[in-house]
Structures are given as C-alpha cells and as structure tokens.
N, C-alpha and C positions, 0 to 999 in steps of 0.2 A: 268304820267298820264296826258293828257291834259285839262283843266279845260272847263267847259262851257263857251260861249259867254254872256257877261253879258250886254244886251242893256239897255242904260239909257234915250233916248231921240231921235231925229228926226231932219232933218234940212231941210231948202229951199234955194236953190240956187236963186239969185235974177235974172232980166230977162236977164241983160248981162254975168250973168256966173262967175264972178269974185269975188263973196262974198256968204257966205252961214250963213244964220243966222240960229242957232240952240236951241232948245230948252231939257233941260236935268232937269230929274226928280232927286232931290237931296235926297231924301227917297229911293232910288233904288241903291243907291251906297254902297255896303259892306263896312263896316268901316275898315275892314283890307287893302282897298286899300289906304286910305287914310293917307297920309304922312304930317309929320309935320317938318318944317324948319323954324329956326329963329322967332318964336311963329307963321307963316302962317301956315295954312293947304292945300294943293294940292292934285290934284288926275289929273293922267293919263287918257286921252281920244283919241279914235280914231273916225274920221268923217269920214265914207265910203260913197261911191256913189252908191245909188242903182242901180239894174238891173232895175227894173221899175219902173214909177212913184208910189207914194203911193195914197190910195183912196183921201187923203184931198192936195192930190199935194206936199207930201214929196218927195224928190229928194237924201236924206242923210240919214243916221242911225248914232247913235252915241253909241259907245262901251267903257266899261272899257279896259282900256289897263293892261292886266295882264302878261304881258312879264316878268315885273321885279320879280312879286310874284313868277312864275313859275321857273324860275332861281334861287331863293332864295331856294325855296324847294328841287330842284336838288341839291346845294351845301349842304342842312343840311342832306341829304342823305347819309350815308357810306354804299358802297357795302361792300360784304365779301371779293373782289380781293382787295380793299383797306386797309384792314387789314392787308393783308400780307406785304403790302409795308410801315409800319409803321416804324420809327425811331429807336423804342424802342423795 
C-alpha cells in the first residue's frame, strides 16, 4: 500500500535559478520518519519543482521522503508463498 504524500513546506528559486530557499514546518513531520544517528536527528526530504507558481510566488514544494519506510514495511511483511520457502 502506497502512503500518501506528506507535504511539509514550500520553496522559492532565486532569480538566477541556481538556489532554492525552502521553509519547512517541523511540526508537520511525522515522528516515525525522523531517524537518529550518532546522537543527531535526521529527516529525508524531497524538494520538487511545482508545475506552476503558487499564489505567493512559490516555485517548489517540500515533502517527506517516505521511500525507506515503504521499503521497510515491505520487508516486514511475509506473504503466504514465503512460508513455503522457509529452511525449516
């Protein structure tokens, strides 16, 4: 089952187009997507160009990258066919 897209912010490209400034709402990030490594917290985000500019000039949007979570969920699921292939 594919999870819904989790939008957490917007972004604006500078006039030259080489930089994108983003604004992210930390409160909108589900805790299950925040990982910890060596005492630091991380979140994977995607910055995607919008098809058309937003009402306040937004040129990009920011979403939570859920790919790893989806892959982990698939690995945790055992199908009935897998039960026939167990080594014991």
